[in-house]
PDB file of N, CA, C and O in Angstrom:
ATOM      1  N   UNK A   1    -178.837  92.405  79.917  1.00  0.00           N
ATOM      2  CA  UNK A   1    -178.639  90.202  80.268  1.00  0.00           C
ATOM      3  C   UNK A   1    -177.768  90.654  82.053  1.00  0.00           C
ATOM      4  O   UNK A   1    -177.738  91.651  82.775  1.00  0.00           O
ATOM      5  N   UNK A   2    -177.649  90.369  82.062  1.00  0.00           N
ATOM      6  CA  UNK A   2    -177.266  90.172  84.021  1.00  0.00           C
ATOM      7  C   UNK A   2    -175.991  89.143  84.311  1.00  0.00           C
ATOM      8  O   UNK A   2    -175.272  89.216  85.308  1.00  0.00           O
ATOM      9  N   UNK A   3    -175.874  88.292  83.375  1.00  0.00           N
ATOM     10  CA  UNK A   3    -174.907  87.712  82.868  1.00  0.00           C
ATOM     11  C   UNK A   3    -173.808  87.974  81.808  1.00  0.00           C
ATOM     12  O   UNK A   3    -174.054  88.368  80.668  1.00  0.00           O
ATOM     13  N   UNK A   4    -172.517  87.706  82.318  1.00  0.00           N
ATOM     14  CA  UNK A   4    -172.135  88.161  81.524  1.00  0.00           C
ATOM     15  C   UNK A   4    -170.245  87.882  81.524  1.00  0.00           C
ATOM     16  O   UNK A   4    -169.819  87.515  82.619  1.00  0.00           O
ATOM     17  N   UNK A   5    -169.671  87.967  80.915  1.00  0.00           N
ATOM     18  CA  UNK A   5    -167.949  87.594  81.185  1.00  0.00           C
ATOM     19  C   UNK A   5    -167.116  89.086  80.572  1.00  0.00           C
ATOM     20  O   UNK A   5    -167.059  89.682  79.497  1.00  0.00           O
ATOM     21  N   UNK A   6    -166.569  89.242  81.890  1.00  0.00           N
ATOM     22  CA  UNK A   6    -165.811  91.095  81.747  1.00  0.00           C
ATOM     23  C   UNK A   6    -164.647  90.365  82.915  1.00  0.00           C
ATOM     24  O   UNK A   6    -164.684  89.677  83.936  1.00  0.00           O
ATOM     25  N   UNK A   7    -163.198  91.299  81.630  1.00  0.00           N
ATOM     26  CA  UNK A   7    -162.341  91.153  83.069  1.00  0.00           C
ATOM     27  C   UNK A   7    -161.978  89.909  83.713  1.00  0.00           C
ATOM     28  O   UNK A   7    -161.637  89.891  84.896  1.00  0.00           O
ATOM     29  N   UNK A   8    -162.050  88.535  82.765  1.00  0.00           N
ATOM     30  CA  UNK A   8    -161.545  87.357  83.664  1.00  0.00           C
ATOM     31  C   UNK A   8    -162.111  86.945  83.700  1.00  0.00           C
ATOM     32  O   UNK A   8    -162.006  85.808  83.240  1.00  0.00           O
ATOM     33  N   UNK A   9    -163.421  87.392  84.307  1.00  0.00           N
ATOM     34  CA  UNK A   9    -164.940  86.697  85.644  1.00  0.00           C
ATOM     35  C   UNK A   9    -165.937  86.283  85.118  1.00  0.00           C
ATOM     36  O   UNK A   9    -165.637  86.433  83.934  1.00  0.00           O
ATOM     37  N   UNK A  10    -166.998  85.833  85.129  1.00  0.00           N
ATOM     38  CA  UNK A  10    -167.835  85.699  84.828  1.00  0.00           C
ATOM     39  C   UNK A  10    -169.206  86.067  85.676  1.00  0.00           C
ATOM     40  O   UNK A  10    -169.842  85.388  86.483  1.00  0.00           O
ATOM     41  N   UNK A  11    -169.430  87.527  85.134  1.00  0.00           N
ATOM     42  CA  UNK A  11    -170.544  88.638  86.167  1.00  0.00           C
ATOM     43  C   UNK A  11    -171.797  88.052  86.180  1.00  0.00           C
ATOM     44  O   UNK A  11    -172.406  87.328  85.392  1.00  0.00           O
ATOM     45  N   UNK A  12    -172.106  88.673  87.567  1.00  0.00           N
ATOM     46  CA  UNK A  12    -173.548  88.341  88.126  1.00  0.00           C
ATOM     47  C   UNK A  12    -173.996  90.203  88.485  1.00  0.00           C
ATOM     48  O   UNK A  12    -173.501  90.900  89.370  1.00  0.00           O
ATOM     49  N   UNK A  13    -175.062  90.610  87.466  1.00  0.00           N
ATOM     50  CA  UNK A  13    -175.230  92.230  87.905  1.00  0.00           C
ATOM     51  C   UNK A  13    -176.579  91.760  88.130  1.00  0.00           C
ATOM     52  O   UNK A  13    -177.242  90.791  87.759  1.00  0.00           O
ATOM     53  N   UNK A  14    -176.796  92.971  89.007  1.00  0.00           N
ATOM     54  CA  UNK A  14    -178.171  93.231  89.205  1.00  0.00           C
ATOM     55  C   UNK A  14    -178.921  91.897  89.990  1.00  0.00           C
ATOM     56  O   UNK A  14    -178.439  91.158  90.848  1.00  0.00           O
ATOM     57  N   UNK A  15    -180.510  91.871  89.262  1.00  0.00           N
ATOM     58  CA  UNK A  15    -181.651  90.666  89.295  1.00  0.00           C
ATOM     59  C   UNK A  15    -181.191  89.593  88.207  1.00  0.00           C
ATOM     60  O   UNK A  15    -181.235  89.682  86.980  1.00  0.00           O
ATOM     61  N   UNK A  16    -180.756  88.599  88.979  1.00  0.00           N
ATOM     62  CA  UNK A  16    -180.520  87.503  87.474  1.00  0.00           C
ATOM     63  C   UNK A  16    -181.765  86.522  87.536  1.00  0.00           C
ATOM     64  O   UNK A  16    -181.746  85.401  88.044  1.00  0.00           O
ATOM     65  N   UNK A  17    -182.881  87.155  86.914  1.00  0.00           N
ATOM     66  CA  UNK A  17    -183.505  86.294  86.280  1.00  0.00           C
ATOM     67  C   UNK A  17    -183.741  84.655  85.282  1.00  0.00           C
ATOM     68  O   UNK A  17    -182.943  84.399  84.380  1.00  0.00           O
ATOM     69  N   UNK A  18    -184.912  83.684  85.614  1.00  0.00           N
ATOM     70  CA  UNK A  18    -184.375  82.772  85.360  1.00  0.00           C
ATOM     71  C   UNK A  18    -183.840  82.220  83.323  1.00  0.00           C
ATOM     72  O   UNK A  18    -183.494  81.111  82.917  1.00  0.00           O
ATOM     73  N   UNK A  19    -183.973  83.311  82.673  1.00  0.00           N
ATOM     74  CA  UNK A  19    -183.718  83.321  81.806  1.00  0.00           C
ATOM     75  C   UNK A  19    -182.483  83.290  81.289  1.00  0.00           C
ATOM     76  O   UNK A  19    -182.335  82.949  80.116  1.00  0.00           O
ATOM     77  N   UNK A  20    -181.443  83.627  82.055  1.00  0.00           N
ATOM     78  CA  UNK A  20    -180.222  83.907  81.820  1.00  0.00           C
ATOM     79  C   UNK A  20    -179.519  82.315  82.887  1.00  0.00           C
ATOM     80  O   UNK A  20    -178.493  82.169  83.552  1.00  0.00           O
ATOM     81  N   UNK A  21    -180.594  81.473  82.599  1.00  0.00           N
ATOM     82  CA  UNK A  21    -179.616  80.344  82.986  1.00  0.00           C
ATOM     83  C   UNK A  21    -178.781  79.814  82.340  1.00  0.00           C
ATOM     84  O   UNK A  21    -177.696  79.359  82.704  1.00  0.00           O
ATOM     85  N   UNK A  22    -179.373  79.853  81.067  1.00  0.00           N
ATOM     86  CA  UNK A  22    -178.502  79.094  79.877  1.00  0.00           C
ATOM     87  C   UNK A  22    -177.446  79.708  79.820  1.00  0.00           C
ATOM     88  O   UNK A  22    -176.491  78.945  79.672  1.00  0.00           O
ATOM     89  N   UNK A  23    -177.073  81.214  79.895  1.00  0.00           N
ATOM     90  CA  UNK A  23    -175.842  81.745  79.309  1.00  0.00           C
ATOM     91  C   UNK A  23    -175.476  81.853  80.701  1.00  0.00           C
ATOM     92  O   UNK A  23    -174.368  82.352  80.501  1.00  0.00           O
ATOM     93  N   UNK A  24    -175.529  81.797  81.562  1.00  0.00           N
ATOM     94  CA  UNK A  24    -174.305  81.272  82.274  1.00  0.00           C
ATOM     95  C   UNK A  24    -173.760  79.920  82.563  1.00  0.00           C
ATOM     96  O   UNK A  24    -172.623  79.601  82.910  1.00  0.00           O
ATOM     97  N   UNK A  25    -174.978  79.084  82.314  1.00  0.00           N
ATOM     98  CA  UNK A  25    -174.088  77.540  81.642  1.00  0.00           C
ATOM     99  C   UNK A  25    -173.390  77.433  80.762  1.00  0.00           C
ATOM    100  O   UNK A  25    -172.559  76.524  80.778  1.00  0.00           O
ATOM    101  N   UNK A  26    -173.465  78.244  79.770  1.00  0.00           N
ATOM    102  CA  UNK A  26    -172.565  78.209  78.870  1.00  0.00           C
ATOM    103  C   UNK A  26    -171.583  78.497  79.041  1.00  0.00           C
ATOM    104  O   UNK A  26    -170.598  77.922  78.579  1.00  0.00           O
ATOM    105  N   UNK A  27    -171.572  79.988  80.135  1.00  0.00           N
ATOM    106  CA  UNK A  27    -170.112  81.176  80.316  1.00  0.00           C
ATOM    107  C   UNK A  27    -169.479  79.813  80.984  1.00  0.00           C
ATOM    108  O   UNK A  27    -168.349  79.438  80.672  1.00  0.00           O
ATOM    109  N   UNK A  28    -170.379  79.032  82.025  1.00  0.00           N
ATOM    110  CA  UNK A  28    -169.001  78.289  82.800  1.00  0.00           C
ATOM    111  C   UNK A  28    -168.415  77.187  81.940  1.00  0.00           C
ATOM    112  O   UNK A  28    -167.250  76.815  82.075  1.00  0.00           O
ATOM    113  N   UNK A  29    -169.175  76.725  81.139  1.00  0.00           N
ATOM    114  CA  UNK A  29    -168.449  75.729  80.480  1.00  0.00           C
ATOM    115  C   UNK A  29    -167.411  76.238  79.373  1.00  0.00           C
ATOM    116  O   UNK A  29    -166.460  75.506  79.097  1.00  0.00           O
ATOM    117  N   UNK A  30    -167.552  77.383  78.776  1.00  0.00           N
ATOM    118  CA  UNK A  30    -166.737  77.901  77.764  1.00  0.00           C
ATOM    119  C   UNK A  30    -165.599  78.278  78.560  1.00  0.00           C
ATOM    120  O   UNK A  30    -164.458  78.090  78.138  1.00  0.00           O
ATOM    121  N   UNK A  31    -165.844  78.830  79.751  1.00  0.00           N
ATOM    122  CA  UNK A  31    -164.288  79.947  80.003  1.00  0.00           C
ATOM    123  C   UNK A  31    -163.920  79.155  81.557  1.00  0.00           C
ATOM    124  O   UNK A  31    -162.750  79.352  81.885  1.00  0.00           O
ATOM    125  N   UNK A  32    -164.512  78.525  82.290  1.00  0.00           N
ATOM    126  CA  UNK A  32    -164.206  78.098  83.613  1.00  0.00           C
ATOM    127  C   UNK A  32    -163.387  78.942  84.357  1.00  0.00           C
ATOM    128  O   UNK A  32    -162.329  78.626  84.900  1.00  0.00           O
ATOM    129  N   UNK A  33    -164.047  80.270  84.353  1.00  0.00           N
ATOM    130  CA  UNK A  33    -163.981  81.323  84.931  1.00  0.00           C
ATOM    131  C   UNK A  33    -164.135  81.458  86.311  1.00  0.00           C
ATOM    132  O   UNK A  33    -164.538  80.405  86.805  1.00  0.00           O
ATOM    133  N   UNK A  34    -163.921  82.600  87.342  1.00  0.00           N
ATOM    134  CA  UNK A  34    -164.170  82.696  88.220  1.00  0.00           C
ATOM    135  C   UNK A  34    -165.236  83.250  88.378  1.00  0.00           C
ATOM    136  O   UNK A  34    -165.573  83.820  87.341  1.00  0.00           O
ATOM    137  N   UNK A  35    -166.091  83.387  89.350  1.00  0.00           N
ATOM    138  CA  UNK A  35    -167.802  84.449  89.420  1.00  0.00           C
ATOM    139  C   UNK A  35    -167.733  85.373  90.328  1.00  0.00           C
ATOM    140  O   UNK A  35    -167.257  85.134  91.438  1.00  0.00           O
ATOM    141  N   UNK A  36    -168.149  86.432  90.016  1.00  0.00           N
ATOM    142  CA  UNK A  36    -167.755  87.428  90.254  1.00  0.00           C
ATOM    143  C   UNK A  36    -168.960  88.127  91.128  1.00  0.00           C
ATOM    144  O   UNK A  36    -169.301  89.178  90.585  1.00  0.00           O
ATOM    145  N   UNK A  37    -169.650  87.866  92.240  1.00  0.00           N
ATOM    146  CA  UNK A  37    -170.969  88.365  92.530  1.00  0.00           C
ATOM    147  C   UNK A  37    -171.055  89.522  92.888  1.00  0.00           C
ATOM    148  O   UNK A  37    -172.191  89.940  93.111  1.00  0.00           O
ATOM    149  N   UNK A  38    -169.594  90.686  93.117  1.00  0.00           N
ATOM    150  CA  UNK A  38    -169.991  91.909  93.820  1.00  0.00           C
ATOM    151  C   UNK A  38    -171.088  93.011  93.407  1.00  0.00           C
ATOM    152  O   UNK A  38    -171.164  94.119  93.937  1.00  0.00           O
ATOM    153  N   UNK A  39    -171.885  92.563  92.431  1.00  0.00           N
ATOM    154  CA  UNK A  39    -173.274  93.315  91.836  1.00  0.00           C
ATOM    155  C   UNK A  39    -174.392  93.076  91.808  1.00  0.00           C
ATOM    156  O   UNK A  39    -175.434  93.652  91.494  1.00  0.00           O
ATOM    157  N   UNK A  40    -173.965  91.750  92.329  1.00  0.00           N
ATOM    158  CA  UNK A  40    -176.007  90.961  92.123  1.00  0.00           C
ATOM    159  C   UNK A  40    -176.467  91.032  92.994  1.00  0.00           C
ATOM    160  O   UNK A  40    -176.022  91.012  94.142  1.00  0.00           O
ATOM    161  N   UNK A  41    -177.864  91.168  92.446  1.00  0.00           N
ATOM    162  CA  UNK A  41    -179.170  90.938  93.298  1.00  0.00           C
ATOM    163  C   UNK A  41    -179.843  89.690  93.831  1.00  0.00           C
ATOM    164  O   UNK A  41    -179.416  88.988  94.748  1.00  0.00           O
ATOM    165  N   UNK A  42    -180.367  89.604  93.502  1.00  0.00           N
ATOM    166  CA  UNK A  42    -182.191  88.271  93.578  1.00  0.00           C
ATOM    167  C   UNK A  42    -181.401  87.836  92.230  1.00  0.00           C
ATOM    168  O   UNK A  42    -181.147  88.433  91.184  1.00  0.00           O
ATOM    169  N   UNK A  43    -181.120  86.515  92.722  1.00  0.00           N
ATOM    170  CA  UNK A  43    -180.591  85.323  91.818  1.00  0.00           C
ATOM    171  C   UNK A  43    -182.065  84.563  92.086  1.00  0.00           C
ATOM    172  O   UNK A  43    -182.762  84.348  93.077  1.00  0.00           O
ATOM    173  N   UNK A  44    -182.180  84.167  90.091  1.00  0.00           N
ATOM    174  CA  UNK A  44    -182.974  83.031  90.246  1.00  0.00           C
ATOM    175  C   UNK A  44    -182.704  81.808  90.928  1.00  0.00           C
ATOM    176  O   UNK A  44    -181.554  81.736  91.361  1.00  0.00           O
ATOM    177  N   UNK A  45    -183.718  80.456  91.225  1.00  0.00           N
ATOM    178  CA  UNK A  45    -183.036  79.171  92.019  1.00  0.00           C
ATOM    179  C   UNK A  45    -182.303  78.722  90.959  1.00  0.00           C
ATOM    180  O   UNK A  45    -181.120  78.387  90.916  1.00  0.00           O
ATOM    181  N   UNK A  46    -183.469  78.764  89.774  1.00  0.00           N
ATOM    182  CA  UNK A  46    -182.997  77.864  88.312  1.00  0.00           C
ATOM    183  C   UNK A  46    -180.724  78.728  88.413  1.00  0.00           C
ATOM    184  O   UNK A  46    -179.724  78.125  88.022  1.00  0.00           O
ATOM    185  N   UNK A  47    -180.745  79.423  88.724  1.00  0.00           N
ATOM    186  CA  UNK A  47    -179.127  80.265  88.314  1.00  0.00           C
ATOM    187  C   UNK A  47    -178.235  79.827  89.413  1.00  0.00           C
ATOM    188  O   UNK A  47    -177.005  79.834  89.357  1.00  0.00           O
ATOM    189  N   UNK A  48    -179.059  79.393  90.559  1.00  0.00           N
ATOM    190  CA  UNK A  48    -178.962  78.836  91.784  1.00  0.00           C
ATOM    191  C   UNK A  48    -177.986  77.847  91.494  1.00  0.00           C
ATOM    192  O   UNK A  48    -176.767  77.913  91.330  1.00  0.00           O
ATOM    193  N   UNK A  49    -179.172  76.497  91.459  1.00  0.00           N
ATOM    194  CA  UNK A  49    -178.680  75.388  91.039  1.00  0.00           C
ATOM    195  C   UNK A  49    -177.404  74.963  90.282  1.00  0.00           C
ATOM    196  O   UNK A  49    -176.560  74.114  90.571  1.00  0.00           O
ATOM    197  N   UNK A  50    -177.543  76.061  88.900  1.00  0.00           N
ATOM    198  CA  UNK A  50    -176.451  75.523  88.259  1.00  0.00           C
ATOM    199  C   UNK A  50    -174.676  75.971  88.776  1.00  0.00           C
ATOM    200  O   UNK A  50    -173.657  75.307  88.588  1.00  0.00           O
ATOM    201  N   UNK A  51    -174.808  77.156  89.379  1.00  0.00           N
ATOM    202  CA  UNK A  51    -174.009  77.379  90.609  1.00  0.00           C
ATOM    203  C   UNK A  51    -173.624  76.250  91.615  1.00  0.00           C
ATOM    204  O   UNK A  51    -172.545  75.761  91.949  1.00  0.00           O
ATOM    205  N   UNK A  52    -174.529  76.092  91.862  1.00  0.00           N
ATOM    206  CA  UNK A  52    -174.433  74.680  93.407  1.00  0.00           C
ATOM    207  C   UNK A  52    -173.732  73.709  92.319  1.00  0.00           C
ATOM    208  O   UNK A  52    -172.994  72.940  92.935  1.00  0.00           O
ATOM    209  N   UNK A  53    -173.684  73.413  90.658  1.00  0.00           N
ATOM    210  CA  UNK A  53    -173.632  72.017  90.831  1.00  0.00           C
ATOM    211  C   UNK A  53    -172.286  72.090  89.788  1.00  0.00           C
ATOM    212  O   UNK A  53    -171.593  71.139  89.428  1.00  0.00           O
ATOM    213  N   UNK A  54    -172.144  73.501  89.425  1.00  0.00           N
ATOM    214  CA  UNK A  54    -170.504  73.657  89.014  1.00  0.00           C
ATOM    215  C   UNK A  54    -169.570  74.235  89.927  1.00  0.00           C
ATOM    216  O   UNK A  54    -168.361  74.107  89.729  1.00  0.00           O
ATOM    217  N   UNK A  55    -170.153  75.041  91.196  1.00  0.00           N
ATOM    218  CA  UNK A  55    -169.082  75.459  92.702  1.00  0.00           C
ATOM    219  C   UNK A  55    -167.586  76.211  91.634  1.00  0.00           C
ATOM    220  O   UNK A  55    -166.462  75.721  91.751  1.00  0.00           O
ATOM    221  N   UNK A  56    -167.828  77.268  90.782  1.00  0.00           N
ATOM    222  CA  UNK A  56    -167.156  77.831  90.292  1.00  0.00           C
ATOM    223  C   UNK A  56    -165.651  78.541  91.681  1.00  0.00           C
ATOM    224  O   UNK A  56    -165.817  78.327  92.882  1.00  0.00           O
ATOM    225  N   UNK A  57    -164.799  79.056  91.335  1.00  0.00           N
ATOM    226  CA  UNK A  57    -164.354  80.239  92.617  1.00  0.00           C
ATOM    227  C   UNK A  57    -165.157  81.286  92.175  1.00  0.00           C
ATOM    228  O   UNK A  57    -165.634  81.498  91.060  1.00  0.00           O
ATOM    229  N   UNK A  58    -165.269  82.187  93.681  1.00  0.00           N
ATOM    230  CA  UNK A  58    -166.258  83.316  94.323  1.00  0.00           C
ATOM    231  C   UNK A  58    -165.507  84.434  94.266  1.00  0.00           C
ATOM    232  O   UNK A  58    -164.524  84.227  94.978  1.00  0.00           O
ATOM    233  N   UNK A  59    -165.472  85.180  93.937  1.00  0.00           N
ATOM    234  CA  UNK A  59    -164.850  86.228  94.331  1.00  0.00           C
ATOM    235  C   UNK A  59    -166.057  87.545  94.673  1.00  0.00           C
ATOM    236  O   UNK A  59    -167.181  87.127  94.398  1.00  0.00           O
ATOM    237  N   UNK A  60    -166.073  88.583  95.044  1.00  0.00           N
ATOM    238  CA  UNK A  60    -166.163  89.648  95.637  1.00  0.00           C
ATOM    239  C   UNK A  60    -167.809  89.037  96.431  1.00  0.00           C
ATOM    240  O   UNK A  60    -168.398  87.982  96.199  1.00  0.00           O
ATOM    241  N   UNK A  61    -168.116  89.939  97.207  1.00  0.00           N
ATOM    242  CA  UNK A  61    -169.404  89.950  98.170  1.00  0.00           C
ATOM    243  C   UNK A  61    -170.716  90.523  97.365  1.00  0.00           C
ATOM    244  O   UNK A  61    -170.537  91.294  96.423  1.00  0.00           O
ATOM    245  N   UNK A  62    -172.060  90.120  97.766  1.00  0.00           N
ATOM    246  CA  UNK A  62    -173.237  90.230  96.727  1.00  0.00           C
ATOM    247  C   UNK A  62    -173.598  91.464  97.350  1.00  0.00           C
ATOM    248  O   UNK A  62    -173.266  91.712  98.509  1.00  0.00           O
ATOM    249  N   UNK A  63    -174.155  92.124  96.756  1.00  0.00           N
ATOM    250  CA  UNK A  63    -175.289  93.650  97.489  1.00  0.00           C
ATOM    251  C   UNK A  63    -176.600  92.938  98.153  1.00  0.00           C
ATOM    252  O   UNK A  63    -177.094  93.258  99.234  1.00  0.00           O
ATOM    253  N   UNK A  64    -177.018  92.003  97.364  1.00  0.00           N
ATOM    254  CA  UNK A  64    -178.216  91.220  98.331  1.00  0.00           C
ATOM    255  C   UNK A  64    -178.090  90.237  99.180  1.00  0.00           C
ATOM    256  O   UNK A  64    -177.691  89.073  99.191  1.00  0.00           O
ATOM    257  N   UNK A  65    -178.706  91.309 100.162  1.00  0.00           N
ATOM    258  CA  UNK A  65    -178.536  90.314 102.419  1.00  0.00           C
ATOM    259  C   UNK A  65    -179.077  89.183 101.303  1.00  0.00           C
ATOM    260  O   UNK A  65    -178.035  88.828 100.751  1.00  0.00           O
ATOM    261  N   UNK A  66    -180.474  88.248 100.539  1.00  0.00           N
ATOM    262  CA  UNK A  66    -179.819  87.053 100.855  1.00  0.00           C
ATOM    263  C   UNK A  66    -178.867  85.990 100.026  1.00  0.00           C
ATOM    264  O   UNK A  66    -178.329  84.915 100.292  1.00  0.00           O
ATOM    265  N   UNK A  67    -178.938  86.775  98.992  1.00  0.00           N
ATOM    266  CA  UNK A  67    -177.245  86.463  98.331  1.00  0.00           C
ATOM    267  C   UNK A  67    -175.794  86.529  99.169  1.00  0.00           C
ATOM    268  O   UNK A  67    -175.106  85.513  99.274  1.00  0.00           O
ATOM    269  N   UNK A  68    -175.446  87.625  99.673  1.00  0.00           N
ATOM    270  CA  UNK A  68    -174.449  87.147 100.942  1.00  0.00           C
ATOM    271  C   UNK A  68    -174.803  86.560 101.915  1.00  0.00           C
ATOM    272  O   UNK A  68    -173.907  86.021 102.564  1.00  0.00           O
ATOM    273  N   UNK A  69    -175.777  86.467 102.251  1.00  0.00           N
ATOM    274  CA  UNK A  69    -175.711  86.096 103.795  1.00  0.00           C
ATOM    275  C   UNK A  69    -176.411  84.171 103.815  1.00  0.00           C
ATOM    276  O   UNK A  69    -176.419  83.339 104.722  1.00  0.00           O
ATOM    277  N   UNK A  70    -176.941  84.104 102.276  1.00  0.00           N
ATOM    278  CA  UNK A  70    -177.512  82.628 102.516  1.00  0.00           C
ATOM    279  C   UNK A  70    -176.787  81.911 101.038  1.00  0.00           C
ATOM    280  O   UNK A  70    -176.682  80.702 100.834  1.00  0.00           O
ATOM    281  N   UNK A  71    -176.519  82.570 100.487  1.00  0.00           N
ATOM    282  CA  UNK A  71    -176.480  82.147  99.276  1.00  0.00           C
ATOM    283  C   UNK A  71    -174.196  81.904  98.935  1.00  0.00           C
ATOM    284  O   UNK A  71    -173.402  81.022  98.608  1.00  0.00           O
ATOM    285  N   UNK A  72    -174.199  82.462  99.082  1.00  0.00           N
ATOM    286  CA  UNK A  72    -172.804  82.742  98.977  1.00  0.00           C
ATOM    287  C   UNK A  72    -172.256  81.806  99.853  1.00  0.00           C
ATOM    288  O   UNK A  72    -171.430  81.008  99.411  1.00  0.00           O
ATOM    289  N   UNK A  73    -172.649  81.771 101.247  1.00  0.00           N
ATOM    290  CA  UNK A  73    -171.624  80.575 102.378  1.00  0.00           C
ATOM    291  C   UNK A  73    -171.911  78.886 101.651  1.00  0.00           C
ATOM    292  O   UNK A  73    -171.439  77.886 102.191  1.00  0.00           O
ATOM    293  N   UNK A  74    -172.616  78.831 100.576  1.00  0.00           N
ATOM    294  CA  UNK A  74    -173.011  77.993 100.125  1.00  0.00           C
ATOM    295  C   UNK A  74    -172.385  77.657  98.547  1.00  0.00           C
ATOM    296  O   UNK A  74    -172.565  76.622  97.905  1.00  0.00           O
ATOM    297  N   UNK A  75    -171.916  78.373  98.307  1.00  0.00           N
ATOM    298  CA  UNK A  75    -171.084  78.414  97.318  1.00  0.00           C
ATOM    299  C   UNK A  75    -169.640  78.301  97.477  1.00  0.00           C
ATOM    300  O   UNK A  75    -168.793  77.697  96.819  1.00  0.00           O
ATOM    301  N   UNK A  76    -169.576  79.001  98.468  1.00  0.00           N
ATOM    302  CA  UNK A  76    -167.832  79.089  98.981  1.00  0.00           C
ATOM    303  C   UNK A  76    -167.569  77.787 100.266  1.00  0.00           C
ATOM    304  O   UNK A  76    -166.492  77.195 100.324  1.00  0.00           O
ATOM    305  N   UNK A  77    -169.148  77.371 101.589  1.00  0.00           N
ATOM    306  CA  UNK A  77    -167.965  76.131 101.849  1.00  0.00           C
ATOM    307  C   UNK A  77    -169.275  74.987 102.410  1.00  0.00           C
ATOM    308  O   UNK A  77    -169.385  74.281 103.412  1.00  0.00           O
ATOM    309  N   UNK A  78    -170.364  75.293 100.908  1.00  0.00           N
ATOM    310  CA  UNK A  78    -171.584  74.009 100.850  1.00  0.00           C
ATOM    311  C   UNK A  78    -172.501  74.008 102.405  1.00  0.00           C
ATOM    312  O   UNK A  78    -173.089  73.048 102.902  1.00  0.00           O
ATOM    313  N   UNK A  79    -172.451  74.624 102.642  1.00  0.00           N
ATOM    314  CA  UNK A  79    -173.519  75.340 103.746  1.00  0.00           C
ATOM    315  C   UNK A  79    -174.031  76.547 104.484  1.00  0.00           C
ATOM    316  O   UNK A  79    -173.342  77.364 105.094  1.00  0.00           O
ATOM    317  N   UNK A  80    -175.295  76.541 104.346  1.00  0.00           N
ATOM    318  CA  UNK A  80    -175.667  78.435 104.481  1.00  0.00           C
ATOM    319  C   UNK A  80    -175.299  78.543 105.816  1.00  0.00           C
ATOM    320  O   UNK A  80    -175.084  77.602 106.580  1.00  0.00           O
ATOM    321  N   UNK A  81    -175.225  79.908 106.105  1.00  0.00           N
ATOM    322  CA  UNK A  81    -175.363  80.822 107.059  1.00  0.00           C
ATOM    323  C   UNK A  81    -176.180  80.017 108.427  1.00  0.00           C
ATOM    324  O   UNK A  81    -177.121  79.223 108.461  1.00  0.00           O
ATOM    325  N   UNK A  82    -175.343  80.630 109.472  1.00  0.00           N
ATOM    326  CA  UNK A  82    -176.435  80.216 110.693  1.00  0.00           C
ATOM    327  C   UNK A  82    -176.830  81.387 111.603  1.00  0.00           C
ATOM    328  O   UNK A  82    -177.620  81.209 112.530  1.00  0.00           O
TER     329      UNK A  82
END
């Protein structure tokens, strides 16, 4: 499983498939914790949609180039990198 709650944060670890979307939503509702993307690889669009709707505080820098350059700015500022 690539979505977990650890050390007071919701962590995305490695590649995050669509099967983890429900777990992510459940953790966001239950914990209202920051999102740690330090070890995040590829992220499925279903998880991205949940994150864009929930807008949790984000910490860490993703290892995946696309997530780091395109997704992270959306989550932090609402705009993609240009």
